[in-house]
Structure formats: structure tokens, C-alpha cells
N, C-alpha and C positions, 0 to 999 in steps of 0.2 A: 747724246745717247738717251735712247729711248730707257725704259724702264725694261720694257721687253727686251732690248740687248744687254741687258743686265745690270746696265748703269742706273745713276739713281733720278727715281720719278719728277719728270720736268717739275718746275715750280707752277704752283698754281693748280695742277693736274689733281681731280680729287681721288683719294686714295681707298678703295675696296671694303665694303664695310664688312666686320667677322660675323659670321653667321653663328647667332646662339645657338648654344645645347640643349637640344629639347629635353626635358625634364621626365624620367619613365612615372609615369602616373602611380601614384601610392595605392597599392593593395589591400583592400580591410584584411585583417587577420581574421580567421573565424574561430573566434572564440565566442565561450558561453557566459553570461550575464551569471556574475557570482550568484551561489544558492540557487542554481535550477541545472537540468539534466535532460538530452535529449533521452528520448525512449524507445529501443528499437522494435523490430516489427514481433520479434518473439513475447518479448514483454508486455505489447499491446493487445497481442491475441489472449496471451493467457490472461491478461486483466479482463478483459473484455468478456470472457469465457466463464471467470469469479464472480463477473457483477452478474451476468446475467443465470447462473446457477443462485445467488443470493435471493436474487430480485423473484426468483420461481419460487422460493419458501415465502417470503415477503407476501407475493400473490395469492398463495395460499390460505394466510390468515386475513384476507382483506384488505391490504394497503394495497393500495393505487399510485402511480409515478403522476410527479408533479414534477415541473423544470421552472427554477427563478434564474433572472440574469445574472451573471456575470459580477456586474456593477449595482452597486446601491447608494442613495444619498449617506453622507456620514452618520448624520443626525438619526437616522434609520437603521444603522448599525451599531448606534449607541455607541461611538469611540470617539467622542469630542472634547476637546476642553474648552469650557466656554472661555477662561480668560487668554485663551491662547489665541492667534489670528490661522494657526495651521493644525490638522487633527494630531491627536494623541501619534504616536511612535506605534509600530507594530502594524502597521497596514499601510499598503501600496492608494496613495489619494491624489488627486490634483483636480482643478478647478474645471468645471463643466461649462457647456457655452451660455447655460444662465446663471451662471457667475456663483454656483453653489459648489461646496466639497461633495464630490463625489469619491468611492474607493472599492477597488477589488474583494470582495465577501470574500472575510477571511473563516467563517464557518457555513454550513448551511441551515441553521436554524435561527439565528435573527432575521434573514430573508423570509423563510417560513412564516416567522410571527407577523410581518410586515404585511404577506398574503392574506394570512386568516383576518387580521384586522382588516383590510379593503374589502373583503369579500364573506365577511362573518356570516352577513343575512340571507348569501346563497348557499354558503356551504352549509351542509348535512352536516351535524355534529352527532356523535364523534365524529370526528375527520379524522382518517387515518392516511397518511402519504409516506412511499420512500422518493428517495430521490439521488444519485451520482452525479456528482461532479467535483470540477475542480474549484480549490482553494488558496489563497494566497495570504501569505504572513510574513510582514517584514522583521522578519527575526535573524541573530545570526546562525550563519550557516554550521552545520558541523556534520561530521562523517554520519551518513545515515539520515541527516534530516536537512532535507530542501524547500525553498519558500513557496514552491506549487507542488500541492498533493492532491490526492482524490480521496473524498469522502463519499460511504456511503451510508446513507441516514433512513431510519425508518422514526415517525413519530407517530402519537395519537395526541389528539387536540380538541378538549371539553370534554373530556373524562375526566374524574377527580377520583373513582374507584381503585382501590389496589389493584382490581382484575385486571386496569389496563397497564401498571407495572410487570403484573403478572406475563400479559401477554409479550410483553417487549421482551423478557428475560426469557420466555421457551422460544422465541423467533431465533431470537440470538444464539442459543443453543442448538437448534436443529441449521441452522444456517452454517454451524462448525462443522457440524456432522455429513451434513450434503456437499460439505469442500473435502472431504474426505478426513477429517480430523477425529481420529474414535475417539469413543466416550471414555474417560477416565485421563487425557492426554490433553484436555484443557479443563477449564473452571471459568463458569459463570461466577463472579464474586458479587455480592450485595451486601450495602452497609445503608444506613439512613442518615440526614442531615439533621433529624430532628433528635436522633439518639444521640450524635455527635455532640448536639450544642448540651443537651443536659448533662453529657460528661462532662461538658467544659465548666457550665454552670454548678453541678458536685462539687468540682475540683478546683471551683477558687478562681477559674481564669478570668481577667478584666479583659473589655473591651480592646483596651490597648496590645494586647499581647495573643490575642488569637490568631492574627496572621502567620505570628512565629511558631506558633505551637501548632499549628494547620502544615504549616511548611515542612515544619520539623518529623511532624506523625508521618508526612506524606514518604520520610525518604527511609522509614525501617527499612526497606527491601535491600536498599544500597546500601547504609549505614548499619544496621542492625540495632542493638539494642543498647549497647555502650554509647555509639556515637546518637543515637536518639536523645539517649538521657542525657549528654553533655548538651545538647541542642536545646532540650526546656529547660535545663538549669544553667552554667553560667557562660557555655558558650564550647566551641568545638573549635582548635587548630587543625589542617588539612595537615596529612602527610607531605614532609619536603620535597623536592626534588633535587637534582644534583645543581640547579642554579641558585638556590637558597631556601627559606623555611618556609612554608606553608603556609596559606591567608588561614585569620582568624575569624572564624563566623560567630557573630554576637549572640547568645542565646536569648530564651523567654524570660528568666530570672525565676523561672518557679521552684517554690520550696521540693524540698526531699516528697514530704507526703502529698502532695501537689503531684508529683511527677508518678509516686506509686500507683496513685488510683486513675491515671489516665493509661499508664503500660499494663495494669491488670486488665483492664479491658482490652488495648490495643492486640497486646499477645495472648490474648485466648485460644488457645488452640483448636483447629479445626475437627473437632471432634463431634460431628455431626451440626446440623443447626441449630439443635435443641440445646447446647451448650453456652451458644453464643447469646440465645434467649433468657437462659437462666441467670448468667455473669449480669448480662444488661437488667436483669430485673433486680439483682442483688445492689446494683450501686445505682439506681435510676430512682428507688422508690419516694425519693424525696422531689422529683423534677416533673413535674406537668406536662412539659414539653417534649422532655425524654421520655414519658410514659406514654406519649402519645404516638411519639415514631415506633416505642417496643410493642405498640398496641399494631402499628402496620405492620412491621416485620413479623408478629405472629400470624395474620392474615393470610400475607404471603408464604409462608411457609405452609399454610394449611392449604390453600389454591396448590402451592407447588405440590406437595403430595398428594393430594386430588387428581392431580393430572400424571402421577406416577412420576414424576423428575424428584430423583432423590439427589444424596449429597455428591454421588460422582457426577452429578453434571452441575447444580449448582449449590454453592457455598456461602455461607453468611461472613462476611471477613470483616473484623472492626478496623483493620489496617487499609480498608479505601477509604482513602479523604479526595481524591482527584476533584480539585478545585470546587469544593465545598459550599463556599459562598455565592455559586452560582446557581443550586440546586436547592429546593424546599421541600424536599420528602426522600425518599427511596432513593442509591444511585447503585450502579451497576458497574464492573469494568470486568472485560474477557482476555485471560491470560492463558498462553499456552504452556503446558506444564513438561514437553518433553525435554528431557536431558538433554545437554550440552556439553560436548567435549571441553576438557580445562584450557582455559584461553581465550574460548570464544563466547560473544555476548550472548546473556540467555534472550530466548524469543521475546519476554515482558508481554506487556498488553497489548492487543491486537484491536480492541472497540471499547467503548466505554459512551457512558453518560446517566440521565436518568429522570427525575420528576423537576418538573422546572414552572413552577402557577403563576408567578411573578409576571413573563416577558410579555406576552400581549397585553397583558394590563397598560403597557408604557402609552400605548395607542390610543386604547379604550378607556382606560379608567376603570374597568370592570375585569375580576379577577377571571381569567380562562385559563383552568386547568391543562397538563400538557404532560406528556410524559415520553423520551426517544431515550435513542443510543445511535451513534457513527461510527462504522466501524471502517478504519483507518487501512485503504484496500493496498495502498502503497506497501505498508510494515505487513500486511498480513498475506500480499502475494512474494514477499521477501523472504517470510517464514518458512509458505508452502514450497518455495525452490530448494533454500537448505533441507528439510524435510524430503526431499526427492518426491512431493507429490505433483509436482507443476512437468507436464512433458517439455524437454528441453528445447523440442523442434517445434514446438506449438507456436503456429503463424506463418511457418514455412510451408510455403507451396510442396504438395509432397511427390508430385509425379512431374518428370521433364521429355517432352516430346522431342528426340534427336531429331535436326534438320541434316540427312546423312545426302541426299542426293535431291538437288533443286525438281528436276521435275519430279518428283513425287510430292510435290507442296501441298495438293491437294488431298492425297491418303493422310498426310501429316496432321492436318486441320480436320479432316473429317474423326481421325481417332481422336484427337483433343475433345473435340464435341460429343465425341462418344462417352467421353470419361468424365466430362463436367456433366453429362446429362445422367449419368450414373451415380450424381454426390461425389464425386471427387476432384475438388481443386487441382488443374493441371497446367502446366506454361507449356506454350511453343517456341521454342529455340528463336529468338528473330536476329541473334547480333550474327557476326562473319567468322569464319574460321573452320576448321576441320574437327573432326570428329575427338580427336584426342583433346583439342581446346573446349569441346564442350564437355567434355567429361571433367576435364578441371574443372569447368566452372558450375558443371552439378555438384561437384568436391565441395566447393568451397561454399555455394549456397545449400548446400546441406537435403539436397533432396535425399527422399527414401528409393526411387525409383524412378531410373531411364529409360524410354521406348524407343528402341533403335530398329531399323527397317531399312535396309537397301534395296536394289533391284532386283537381287537374284529372290530374297526373300520375299517381297512383294508378289513377283511373278509368282511364286507357291502359294500364295495366299497365306504366309506366316508372317510374324513380328517375333523378336526377341525382346525380353524384359529383365532388367538389370538390378540387382539389389546392390544399392549403394550402402546403405548401414550397416549390413552383412559386414565387408569387408573392411568398414570402419571400426566395429568391434573385434576383429581377427587383430586388427591393427594394433589398436589397444591391450589386447589380450597379449601380444607379441612384446612391446613393452615391458608391461607388468614382470612377466615372466623372464625377461632380458634381466630386470634390474633385479629382481628377486633369487636369481642367478648368481648374483655379487657382480653385474656390468656395474661399469659407472653409471650414472643415472643419465646423462646428458649422452653420453655414448650410446645408451639402450631407444634413448627416443629419434636419436639421428637414423639409426637403424631401423626404427620402426618407420620413420618417413622414408626410406627407402624403401622397406617393403610394402606403401602403400603404394608409391608410385610403381612398383612393380606389377603390384595386385589391379591397378588401375590398368595395366596394360594389358595383363593376361586376362583381366573380365571374367575373375571366379564369379559365381554364385549367377551366371545368368542363365535363362530360361529360355527353350526358342517354343513358341506355340501356335495352332492354328491362327488366326486373327480373329474369329468368332469368337475364341476363348482368352481375348486380350482384356476384357474388363473384368473378368473374375480372376485372372492372374496377377491381376494390381491389387484388388480386394484382397487375396492370400497375403502376398507381402505387406500390404498394410497393414494388418489385419495382425501378424506377428507381433507389431510396435505398439499396440495399442492400450494403455492400461484400462485395467475393468473399469475404471472410472468416466472414461472417454465416452 
């Protein structure tokens, strides 16, 4: 009996091979590298507009654009440990095709110094440049702190006069106001490295203590006077959590008299720039380097006063310490002073910089004075969004032409071109589906207006324009009023969504006009939602 008849296979007959199960291909997980983020369209366009606004201010003062590459040799960046085979942590590095170490730039200033050193003979000095670009730092990611971010720099290279520092300060102030930040809602804060060096000298701080003292003073805003006092002295223990006791931070080990000398200056109240100069003059009378710094601050005060820039814009703040080892003279920091609700993080510093006269000399051996500042674009943009100074729909195309009937496609395309020629970004719907699906698409994509016309309207040379934002605002108001009336918040939101769907179907806020009035009608709708700064 054969195997086909249900019996055993004949002896010696080959057994059929079992087919192997095919493994499903492993699909990659769409994940982000730690410390990085995607930037959506609205954020990117808002960022671009912000950079354009600030760049116009820069150019009005004679700054010209410059672009340097994202990759530099590690020794050019100055981040190399000679005793190590690999570059120092904090930067993204790899070996290049010439077997040398290269890195992604960690700021825009080091590449500028390389550019100036390489092209010094051809450059006219003082050389004024501005640059916007991405920078990368291999640091521990934290909330709101990423490994890739955007900087917007200005620098003057080849000018040793304090007048150059005053230019940087003035431009930063005007840039803030150009972005809609009212006078009195920001401060450009100034200090001087030489003044601080003199203060450390007067207080008897030895070289081994300097770094610890600077770090302590830099935490005044966060820890307050008592916290800084402990860090200048024996040390400070952090508040414990539910998981155990807090960490102990070793202090600088200064004596009480030394601490009082430092705090007397750093805690000087901001009663105009004259108070800073007065206290500094009293403390630094015996310090040569301190008096040099004081003379710079006196001249800065004179120049700013000549320009009509008073204490509501620029203040002298002895608490500005920001990485002072890098700087050689005046240092600057821009801080937003808007009040924030309880529990919310303060805006903090959005820009900073100062004089750095030794950076280019790394390449040339000759001292080339320089001063500049950097705006943290992402930090400032986040602050402007929190303050409502950035249009939330920025970057979204405002107008959609609905494809109601395919036979009128040429007409819809003509309308789209007509609006674009009038300077109105316009999208022609190219997907599939009926009018209901197109309105859902328009709602999801946050268009401001939708142009709608079928055969009847077109035959009569008419077109309808729908104001989508009006319905969204009515829906939001309904949700708020329901919640205020005591309804459950979730129920109020659910009902508001239902109202929104009904509104979409009923199409309130729609106007029908003559085809010749299409452009002006759309302009009128868009004008309702433009901020004064748009």
C-alpha cells in the first residue's frame, strides 16, 4: 500500500521536505535619538520669521552675514585632551577621511575665530558679522534642554574699544523690542570680568578656589543669598527627596569676611547703573585690574547715556557671572522679566556674550580684540510662544481651494494662482473624497479660509469663502462657558466637539461673493487674525 492510500511510505521513498516558515521582516521603530527633537512646520516658520526680524536689526547696524560649516577639526574648536586618544566629552566627534578628529561645532564663535585667522589679511577690520545656525553639544538631555539647538550670533572682531561692546548691547536691546518685547519687560544686564577679578583679588580668593567661587556666585538667582553663602563657605546639602537625603556640595571654604566682601558687591541693588559704579569703586580701590574693569564700565555708562539708553533697558548687574573664564572684559546677558504664574519655570536668560580678546590669538599668536553675543533662538522662541507673541498658526498655509467638481479643475487652479499672485499662500486640494472629507482635512490642518464653489456658483460667476477660524473660536468659547456654568470639564469638551461637527456641516460664517471679489474677500478674512506685528 502506498503512502497515498493511507499506508506507510514505501521503504527508501524520499520524504517530502518541510517548508521553512518565512520570517517577517523586522521593521525599524520610528524613534528619535535621545536628546533630539523634530520641529513641526509652525515652529520652523515662526523661528525663521524671528531670525529674519533680528537679522534686519543686525544689518541696520552694519553687520553682514557669514556662514561657517557645521564640521570643524577638533583642535580648531579647542576641545582636545593631548594625553587622550579621543577628544574631550561634550562634543560629537569622529575620525575624518584624513585620519584626523573632526567634530560638530558646539558654538558659532570658535568657527568664527578660525575664519578670521585664515582670512585676516583680506578682511577689513573691524569685521562685523552675524550668523544663524545649528550647534550640537553632547550633554545630558534634560526637560527643555536638547543636544541640538539654534544660535543667532553677532560679533565685532578687531575693535578693542568699549564702543564695540556698547554696539552689541544696543543691538540686543533693539532686537528684543523688534520682536514685540516691551521696554521694561526685558533687561540687558552687564558686568565685567576685570571687575570680578579685582573683587576676587580684594577678597583674597586663591587660584584653587576661583572656579568654585564663580560657580557659587552664578547660582544666586536659583539658590538665593543663603544658599550661595553656604557654597562660598563650608558647603551646602540639597533638600532630600522621598528616596533619601539630598547630595552634599563641597563649598569654596572662604572665611566670613571674604564671603561678606563678595556678597556686598554681588547683592548690590539695581538702583541705576551709578550704584554699581559706586560700590565697585569702594571695593576695588586697591586692585589694578579691578580699576581697569571699573573704567570700562564707567565708559559704557557714558556711551549708553549718550544714546538715550537708560536703566529700563540696560542695567549693571554684579550677579552676571556666565562662564567668565572665557571672557576678558564686559559680559552681557539678556533676561526676560515678565512675571510667571506660580509653579511655572521663569523665562531666564535668552541671550548672552561678552568680550573675548584671546580667542583668535590661538591661531595667529597676536592679540585680536573681539566682542559679541549669542541669542538662544529656541529658548527665546519658546518664551515668545508662552507670552502669546507668536502666531500659533504660523507656518500653516492659510487658504485651501476645495475640489468640489472635477470638471471645474481649471477654474480652481486659476483661483489658486490668483491668490498666490496677490501674496496669499494657497493650497489646492489634491486628495480624494467629497466635500465633507475636504472640510475635515481643512479643520485638521488649521486653514483659516476655504474657497468653495460648485457648478451653480461658477455658472453665476460666484464663489463662497468659509472662515474656519471663526467656528473654532466659537467652539472654544462654548466649551469655556459650559465649564464656567458648572458642567463637568470632560462633558463640556465632548459637547464642544459635537458643536464643532455641527458647525462644520452647517458652514456658518460662509460668504458668497462675485468671483472678481475673491481676493479682497480672502484678504479681509485673513486680516481679522493678523497680529499688529505681522
